[in-house]
N, C-alpha and C positions, 0 to 999 in steps of 0.2 A: 852157470854163467856162460860157459863156452858154447853149449849146444846151439841155442837159438841164434846168437850173434854170429858165430862162425859159419853156420849153415847159410845165413843171409849173406855174409861177406863172400863166401865162395860162389854163391849164385850171382851176385852182383859183379864180381871180378870179371866174369866173362863178358858182360855187357860193357863194362868200363874199358876193357882191353880193345874192344872193337869200336869204341867211340859211342856206344849206345847209352841209354839212360834208363833207370828204373821207372816203371809206371806202376801206379797203385793197382791197376787191374792185373798186371803180370805177377807181382810177388806180394802184394799187400804192402801197406805203408810201413816205413820205419817209424816206430812209435817212440817218441822222445818225451820224457817227463823232466821238468826243471824244478828242483827242490827249492821251496821258499821258506824262509824263517825270519823271525825278528832279528834285525841287525844285518841282514844280507846286503852286500854292496850292490848299489843300483846297477852299475855298468856290468858287473859280473853276470847278472842274469838277463839284463835287457839285451845285451849284444847277441848272445846265442838265441834268445827267444825271437828276436826280429829276423836274424839271418835265416834260421831254420824255418820260421813261419813263411818268410818270403819264398824260400826254396819249395816249400810245400805248395804254395799257390802257383808258382811258375811251372811245377811239374804235374799239376793236376791231382795233387794229393799223395805224392810219393813219400812225403814226410808229414807226420802229424806231431804237433808240439802242444803240451799243456803244462800249466803250473800246478804244483802239488805241495802239500804240507806233510809234516811227519805225524800230525795228529788230526784233529777235527778241521774241517773247512772253516775259513774265517779270514780276517784281515791281518796282514803282517805289516809291521812298520820297519822300513828299510833303514840303512845306515844314515842317510841324510834326511830322514823324516818322511819320505814318500810312503804313502799307504796304499797297499795293493790287496784287492779282494782275491782270494785263492779258492777256487770252487770245490776242490776235493783233496782227499788224502792220497799219498802215493800208493800205487798198487803194482808190485813187481810183475804180477801176472798179466798186466795190461801194458807193459813197456818192454822195449828192446834196449833202450838207453836211459840211464838216469844221470842227469847233469847236476853236480853239486857245486854251487858257487861258494865264494868265500865272503868274509866280512867280519869285522870286529876282533881280529886276531890279537891286537895289541891290548885289548881290554878284557882281561880274564874274568871279570865279575859282571860285565854288562852283556847285552844281547849280542848274538853272533855265533860263530862256529864253536866256541867253547861250550855253549849250552848243548849243541848237538853232540860234542865229544863227551859230555857228561851223561848223555842219555844212553845207558848201556843196552837197554832193550832195542832202541833204534839201531845201534851199531851192530848188534847180533843179527837183526833183520837185514841190514844192509849187506853184511858179509855173506849171508846165505842166499841172497836174491839172485835169480837167474836173469840178470841184466848186465849190460856193459857199463861199468862205472866210469864216469867222465868227470873230472874236477877242474875247476878254474880257480887260479890264485890260491888263497888259503883254504879253499874247499878241499884241496889235496890233504890237508891235515885231518879232516874228518875221515877220509879213506884210510889214512895212516893209523888213526885211533882204532879203526875197525880191523886192523891187521892186514890190510890189503896192499900195502906198499912195501912191506918188509921183503928184502931181497929182490925188489923190482926196480926198474928204471922209471924215474918220475921227476917232476919238477913242480915248483910252487912259486909264490911271491919271494922276491929276494930276501925279504925280512924274515922268512920262515925256513929258508933252505937249510940252515944249520940244524934246526929242530928236526926237519925231515930226515936228514942224514943220521942224526943221533938215534932216530927211531928205526933205522935199519934199511932205508931206501938208498939206492944208488942215484944220487942227484945228477941230472943232466942239465947243463945250462943251454937249453933250447926253448924256443917259444912254445912249441907243442912237442910232447913226448908220447909217441904211440908205441906202447909195449905189448901190442896184440890185444889182449883182453883187459887192458887198463890204459886209459888215455888221460893225460894231465896237461895243463897249460900254466905258464908262469906269468903273473902280472895281471893287473886289473883290467886292462884292455884286451888281454889275450883271448877272451871269449869270441872275438871276431874271427881270429885265425882258427881257433878250435872248431867253431861251427862250420866254417868253410872247409876245413879238413874232413869233418864228418860227412859233409855233402859229397866231397870228392871220393872219399873212401867207400861209401856205401851206395851212392847214387851215380857218381861219375864226374869226371873233370869238366865236362861240357856244362852241366848245370851249375857247378861251382863257379865257373868263369862267367856265366850269365848273371849269377847273383852278384858277383863282384862288380860287374858293369852297371847293374841297376843301383847298387849301393854307392857307386863311385868311390870304391875303396880298393887299394892294392895291398895284398897281404905282405906282412913283414916278418922277418925272423925265419927260423929254421923249424921244419917238422922233422924231428928225429925219430927214426923207425928202428925197431929191434931187428 
């Protein structure tokens, strides 16, 4: 997990410190996959998908973003009935970052994150993947089920923070918690801040600010860093 992500972070930190920005030609794109599943909360995945895709366009391809499933390609039905065609299965070898949204946490028998949590084969694959795990809202609970938040600083939706703490995480009450090789965000709308932080951390503050301007959005809350 650490090798590819931290080599990229080290290379980009030089450009960010000097006000520069990553170009796809210089370092290759930051490859982001957004995990889709039945019961996923619409805003949990739409916010980072739009923000990161916009940044990719504005930077000439410094970021690529694609939706993926845990199994066969197909159509997923989101929390409020939106149907989304997802073209491919997630592939750790083709990604630097995996974004895990939340959804359906209060319904343990219906579609949503509990079905991911019950998929032991997927959790083992997730824990072993050489990607940077990023979670939004109750997507953090999927990472927790895979053993990835125990003893780590993390956050999630307010309704799941007690469960996250009980499973061994140190819960931080911040909008985004960056614990190095684990990034989590709390709340349904926090995918906006999380995506903008990914842009700033890996590509540079200049591009993040440009994206904010185009989106006409001002970041809120705190990015807590280890």
